[in-house]
N, C-alpha and C positions, 0 to 999 in steps of 0.2 A: 249113221244114227237113225233111230226109229222115230216113231210118232209119240207125242205126249198128249194125252187127253186129260181134261179137267172136268170130272163129273159134275153135271148141273150148270156148267158155265155156258153162257151164250157167246156168240162170236165177239160181240162188243166187250164182254168181260175178259175173254182171252186176250184180246188186243190190249185192254187196259193193264192186264197182268204183265204183259211183255213190254209195255212202253212206259209204265210209271215206275221207273228205276233211275237211280243216280247215274248209271253208266250209259243211258240212252241219250245221245247227243241230238239226234233228229230222226224222225220216222215218217213214212208215207205208206198208205194202204193203196194198192193197185189191184182191184178185184180181190182174190184170195191170196195175194202176195203182199206180205207186210215187210217192207224194206226198212232196215234200221242201221244207222251209223252208231256203233257202240264204242265207248271209250274203255280202255283197259290199261293196266300197268304191264309193260313188257318185263318179264321175269329176268331176262338177261341184262337189260340196260337200266331197269328201274324207271324208265321214262313212260309218260302217258302217251298212248297211241290210239288211233281210231281205225276201225275196220268195218266193212259193210257186211251185214248179215241179212239173209233172206229167211223169213219165217213163213213157210207154206202153211196155209190154214185150210182145214177141211172138217166136215161133219161126218162122223161115223156113228151110225145108229142113234142119232139124236144128241151125241156128245161132240162138242167142238174140240179140236186139238191142233197141234202145230208140229212142224218139223223144221229145225234150224239147219241152214246151210250157209256156212260163212264163205267169204270171198276166196279163202285159201283152197276150199274144196272145189272151186270152179263150177258154180251152179250152172245148170243147163237152162237157165232162165235169164232173159236179157232185158227185162222191163225196169231195171233199177233206174231211179231218177238220176239223170246225168249230173245234176248239181251235187249229188253225194260223192262223186269222184273227187271233187274239190275239197271236200271235208275230211275224207279218209286218206291215210298215207298212200303215197304212190308205191309202185313196184311190189304190191302185195300179190296181184295176179293180173299183170298187164295184158296177157292174152285174152282173158275173160272181159276186161274192160274194153278192149278193141272190138270184140264181138258184140258187146252191148251197144257201143256207139254206132257200129255199122248197122246192126239190127234196127235201132231206133231211127237212124238216118233213112233207111229203106222204108220203114213204116211212115215216116213223115212225107217222103216223096210220093208214096202210093196214095196217102190221104190227100195230098195236094192235087195229084192228078185226077182224083175222083171228086174234087171240090169239097172235100170234108176237112175241116180244120184238124190239125194234129193234136 
């Protein structure tokens, strides 16, 4: 998927556009990574489910935009808030979740060794 820009929008306005929806269960901004737990209806089962989606945010020529990458796509980003794993369905992309947990564990150890809080 490509990038979507919204002419005239600031970063805050793009974030508001993405998060002020009934299907957004929880969200957290980490730099230019907007992590969202989204609720949707599974077309096969008709049941409500939740999935983690990363919206990369960037500014192109003065216009802010976003690129959605859902958990099924296995984003190459691992800064997802760990508490989101408890909110979204298991077994969506366990390999990615393990990498994210490991990455954040390493970051926490490095920060602790340097005396910087994680």
